[in-house]
C-alpha positions in Angstrom: -12.9 7.3 18.6 -12.6 9.3 21.5 -11.2 11.8 19.6 -13.1 14.1 17.3 -11.0 14.3 14.2 -10.9 10.4 14.5 -14.7 10.1 14.3 -14.8 12.5 11.5 -11.9 10.5 9.5 -14.4 7.5 10.2 -17.4 9.1 9.2 -15.6 10.3 5.7 -13.5 7.8 4.7 -15.5 4.7 5.2 -18.5 5.0 3.7 -19.3 1.5 3.9 -18.8 0.7 8.0 -20.2 4.7 8.7 -23.1 3.3 7.4 -23.4 0.5 9.5 -25.5 -0.5 12.5 -21.9 -1.4 13.7 -21.0 2.5 13.8 -23.8 3.9 14.7 -23.2 1.7 18.1 -19.8 2.9 18.6 -20.3 6.5 17.4 -21.9 7.4 20.9 -17.8 7.5 22.4 -16.9 11.2 20.2 -18.3 12.7 23.4 -17.0 10.9 26.0 -15.8 12.5 28.5 -14.8 9.6 31.5 -11.6 8.8 32.0 -11.5 7.2 34.8 -11.9 3.3 32.7 -10.4 4.4 28.9 -9.8 0.7 27.3 -8.0 0.4 24.2 -8.3 -2.4 21.7 -7.2 -4.6 23.3 -9.0 -4.3 26.3 -12.5 -4.4 24.8 -11.1 -8.1 22.9 -9.7 -8.8 27.0 -13.6 -8.2 28.0 -15.3 -9.5 25.7 -14.0 -12.7 25.1 -13.9 -13.8 29.0 -16.9 -12.7 29.6 -18.8 -14.5 26.6 -15.8 -17.4 26.0 -15.6 -17.7 29.9 -11.9 -18.2 28.9 -9.7 -15.9 30.3 -6.5 -16.5 27.6 -6.6 -14.1 24.9 -3.8 -17.2 22.8 -7.6 -19.3 22.8 -9.5 -16.8 21.3 -7.3 -16.9 18.4 -7.4 -20.6 18.2 -11.3 -20.5 19.3 -11.3 -17.9 15.7 -9.6 -20.5 13.4 -12.0 -22.4 14.1 -10.3 -25.5 16.8 -12.5 -27.6 18.1 -10.5 -28.5 22.0 -12.2 -32.2 22.3 -10.8 -33.3 18.9 -7.2 -30.8 18.4 -8.9 -30.0 14.8 -10.6 -27.1 13.0 -13.8 -26.7 11.8 -15.6 -23.6 9.8 -18.6 -23.8 12.2 -16.5 -23.2 15.2 -14.8 -20.9 13.7 -18.0 -18.9 12.1 -19.5 -19.7 15.4 -16.7 -18.4 17.1 -17.0 -14.1 15.1 -20.5 -14.0 16.1 -20.0 -14.5 19.7 -16.6 -12.1 19.5 -19.7 -10.2 17.8 -21.8 -10.5 20.9 -19.4 -9.4 23.4 -18.1 -6.4 21.5 -22.0 -5.1 20.9 -22.4 -5.5 24.9 -18.8 -3.9 25.8 -19.4 -0.9 23.3 -23.2 0.0 24.5 -23.8 3.4 25.9 -25.9 1.7 29.2 -24.2 -1.2 30.6 -19.9 1.1 29.6 -21.5 4.0 31.9 -24.0 2.0 34.9 -20.2 0.1 34.6 -18.8 3.3 35.1 -21.2 4.0 37.6 -20.2 1.6 40.0 -16.2 1.8 39.5 -16.8 5.5 40.6 -19.3 4.8 43.7 -16.3 3.1 45.0 -15.3 6.1 45.8 -12.5 6.8 42.6 -12.8 9.8 40.8 -9.5 10.4 39.1 -7.5 7.6 36.9 -4.6 8.2 39.1 -5.9 5.8 42.1 -6.2 2.8 39.7 -3.3 1.6 38.2 -4.3 -1.5 37.2 -6.3 -2.1 34.0 -6.2 -6.1 34.7 -9.1 -4.4 37.8 -11.0 -2.6 35.8 -11.3 -5.1 32.8 -12.3 -8.0 34.4 -15.1 -6.0 36.7 -17.0 -4.4 33.3 -16.9 -8.2 31.6 -17.9 -9.5 35.5 -20.3 -6.7 35.2 -21.7 -7.9 31.7 -21.7 -11.9 32.5 -24.1 -11.2 35.4 -26.3 -8.7 33.6 -26.2 -11.4 30.9 -27.9 -14.2 33.9 -30.2 -12.1 35.2 -28.8 -11.3 37.8 -31.1 -7.8 40.0 -29.7 -4.9 39.6 -28.4 -4.6 42.9 -26.8 -7.5 43.4 -24.9 -7.1 40.4 -24.0 -4.0 42.0 -23.0 -5.2 45.3 -20.5 -8.2 43.8 -19.3 -5.8 40.7 -18.3 -2.9 43.4 -16.8 -5.6 46.1 -14.8 -7.8 44.0 -13.1 -4.3 42.4 -11.9 -3.1 45.5 -10.9 -7.1 47.0 -9.0 -7.3 43.9 -7.2 -4.0 44.4 -6.4 -5.2 47.7 -5.5 -9.0 47.5 -3.2 -8.3 44.0 -5.7 -10.6 42.2 -5.1 -9.1 39.2 -0.9 -8.6 39.4 1.3 -9.7 37.0 -0.2 -12.3 34.4 -3.5 -12.6 35.0 -5.1 -14.7 32.0 -5.2 -17.3 33.9 -6.9 -16.2 37.2 -9.4 -14.2 34.9 -10.4 -17.8 33.2 -10.6 -19.7 36.7 -12.9 -16.2 38.3 -15.0 -16.0 35.3 -15.9 -19.9 35.3 -17.3 -19.9 38.8 -19.0 -16.6 38.4 -21.0 -18.2 35.5 -21.5 -22.0 37.9 -22.0 -20.4 41.3 -24.3 -17.5 42.9 -23.0 -14.1 43.0 -23.0 -12.9 46.7 -22.2 -17.1 47.4 -19.4 -17.0 45.4 -18.2 -13.7 47.2 -18.7 -14.2 50.5 -16.7 -17.6 50.8 -14.3 -15.4 49.0 -14.0 -12.3 51.4 -13.5 -15.7 54.0 -10.4 -17.1 53.1 -8.7 -13.7 51.6 -9.6 -10.7 53.7 -10.2 -13.0 57.5 -9.2 -11.5 60.5 -5.6 -11.7 60.0 -5.6 -9.6 56.7 -7.2 -7.0 58.4 -5.0 -7.0 61.9 -1.7 -8.2 59.6 -0.7 -8.1 56.5 -2.8 -4.8 54.8 -1.0 -3.2 57.7 2.7 -4.4 56.0 1.4 -4.2 52.9 0.9 -0.6 54.0 4.4 -0.4 55.2 5.3 1.5 51.6 7.6 3.8 50.3 5.8 4.2 46.8 2.9 7.5 47.0 0.8 5.0 43.9 1.0 1.5 46.2 -2.5 1.0 44.9 -3.4 0.4 49.2 -2.8 4.3 49.6 -4.7 4.3 46.4 -7.6 2.3 48.5 -7.3 4.7 51.1 -8.5 7.5 49.4 -11.0 5.5 48.0 -12.3 4.9 51.4 -12.1 9.1 52.8 -13.7 9.7 49.4 -16.8 7.4 49.9 -17.1 8.3 53.6 -17.1 12.0 52.5 -14.0 12.6 54.8 -12.0 16.1 55.2 -9.0 16.8 54.1 -6.1 17.0 57.3 -6.9 20.3 59.8 -9.5 21.4 56.9 -12.9 21.9 58.2 -14.7 23.0 54.4 -12.9 21.0 52.3 -13.4 17.3 52.1 -10.6 14.5 50.6 -12.8 14.2 47.1 -12.8 18.0 46.4 -8.7 18.3 46.7 -8.3 15.1 44.8 -11.0 16.7 41.7 -8.1 19.2 41.8 -4.9 18.1 42.1 -3.9 18.9 45.6 -1.1 18.4 46.7 -0.9 15.0 49.0 1.8 16.5 52.5 3.7 14.6 55.1 1.7 14.7 58.8 6.2 14.6 60.0 7.4 17.6 57.5 10.4 16.3 54.9 12.7 18.8 55.8 12.1 18.5 60.0 13.1 15.1 60.3 15.9 15.6 57.4 16.6 18.1 59.8 17.2 15.3 62.7 19.1 12.7 60.4 15.5 11.2 58.9 17.1 11.0 55.3 15.5 7.9 53.3 13.2 9.0 51.2 12.0 5.2 51.7 11.5 6.8 55.2 10.3 10.1 55.3 8.1 9.2 51.9 6.0 5.9 53.7 2.7 6.1 52.4 1.3 6.6 56.3 2.6 10.3 56.4 1.4 11.2 53.7 -1.9 13.3 53.7 -4.3 15.0 51.6 -4.4 18.7 52.8 -4.5 22.2 52.0 -1.6 23.9 50.1 -1.8 26.8 53.0 -2.4 24.7 56.1 0.9 22.9 55.2 2.5 26.2 54.4 1.3 27.4 57.5 3.1 23.7 59.3 6.0 24.0 57.8 8.8 22.1 58.9 7.3 22.2 62.8 7.2 18.6 64.8 3.7 17.5 64.9 4.0 18.0 68.7 4.6 21.9 68.2 2.2 22.3 64.9 -0.8 20.4 66.6 -0.3 22.2 70.2 -1.2 25.4 68.4 -4.1 24.0 66.5 -5.4 23.0 69.8 -5.3 26.3 70.9 -6.9 27.6 67.9 -9.8 25.5 69.4 -9.6 26.6 73.1 -9.7 29.5 71.6 -12.3 29.3 69.5 -9.7 30.8 66.4 -9.7 29.2 62.8 -5.5 29.6 62.5 -4.8 26.5 60.8 -7.6 24.9 58.6 -10.3 26.5 60.2 -11.1 23.7 62.9 -12.0 25.9 66.1 -13.5 23.1 68.4 -11.6 20.0 70.2 -14.7 18.3 69.1 -14.2 19.0 66.0 -10.3 18.8 65.3 -11.1 14.9 66.9 -13.3 13.8 64.1 -10.7 15.4 61.6 -7.9 13.2 62.6 -10.2 9.4 63.3 -11.7 10.3 59.7 -7.5 11.2 58.6 -6.3 8.2 61.2 -4.2 10.4 62.9 -2.9 8.7 66.3 -4.0 10.9 69.4 -0.4 10.1 70.8 0.4 12.8 67.8 0.2 15.3 70.7 3.5 14.4 72.0 5.5 13.2 68.8 8.2 14.5 67.9 11.0 12.7 65.0 12.2 9.9 67.8 9.0 8.8 68.0 8.2 9.4 63.7 8.7 5.3 63.5 5.8 4.4 66.4 3.6 6.8 64.0 4.0 4.9 61.0 3.6 1.8 63.0 0.5 3.0 64.9 -0.9 5.1 61.7 -0.8 1.8 59.1 -2.8 0.2 62.0 -5.1 2.7 61.4 -5.8 2.8 58.2 -6.1 -0.9 57.6 -9.2 -1.0 59.7 -10.2 2.3 57.9 -9.9 0.7 55.4 -11.9 -2.6 56.7 -15.1 -0.5 57.7 -14.6 1.7 54.0 -14.8 -2.3 52.6 -17.7 -3.3 55.0 -20.1 -0.2 53.8 -19.6 -1.3 49.9 -23.8 -2.3 49.5 
């Protein structure tokens, strides 16, 4: 019902429904413009069911609404009636304006500021179910925010809900009902986000040429959360570049690499070769080797000039390189050291994501 024409159609063609409290509960959606989390009918059912019934398998909902007793395997009208009542409570909790908008604030506080940065509806669905469950358990708001925020990022990093997530939904929601949420979060972090994860597993996951990779998106989330500026930009931050749909550019220019025989897309389009920067900076870099254009940037810093993005001091340059995980060896790097650059940058990106995760409070 996000489209005004849908609202008008319901209002004028379904008089009985439009006069109910249920319609009143959802009519605020027509003015909601947020596009990071746009649930459909199935998402609403999944979240409401998971949160209210503490189950993850939608097939169980059909059985419960039919009145099935899972112990006796018989069907009872009382179970069906109770199930419909619980499902309605769950749906109304889902569509509650305060609940939905507070959850979206938590999502955005992770650094997710664009729908392109989160491709997994399963992550957002479970995050909302978890939020609603912890609210119902009357957990302190500060604890809810921290647990949900970190759980969202943890599940992206580990791919916890990729593929068929129903069994994992079922397992996780039951554990969050039975345990202290902070204890459970910390226990999961210890098991899945060990030093081996940060130093090895995540570095390996960053070895990909898929621009929509969840790992690259988490890196961008880290840059947004930490207020980083675009590569070689003094005033334009990554958040602004993403919001204005800026371009992702190659640190080792594609044409430069192709000129020296590196023509495989899977190599020059590695996400470790990607960076957000202003188009005018990218145009100025053109197809130069990193050691060449970085030498010019260093010269402008020493001369207090502003040819590339306004950075006019070595201190600012070093800070910008650190924010964008550019290894200092780049000043000496040409095409023969491209793969060495990728290895070094993947490690720096992984360490930045680790730092970002630890800042999520």
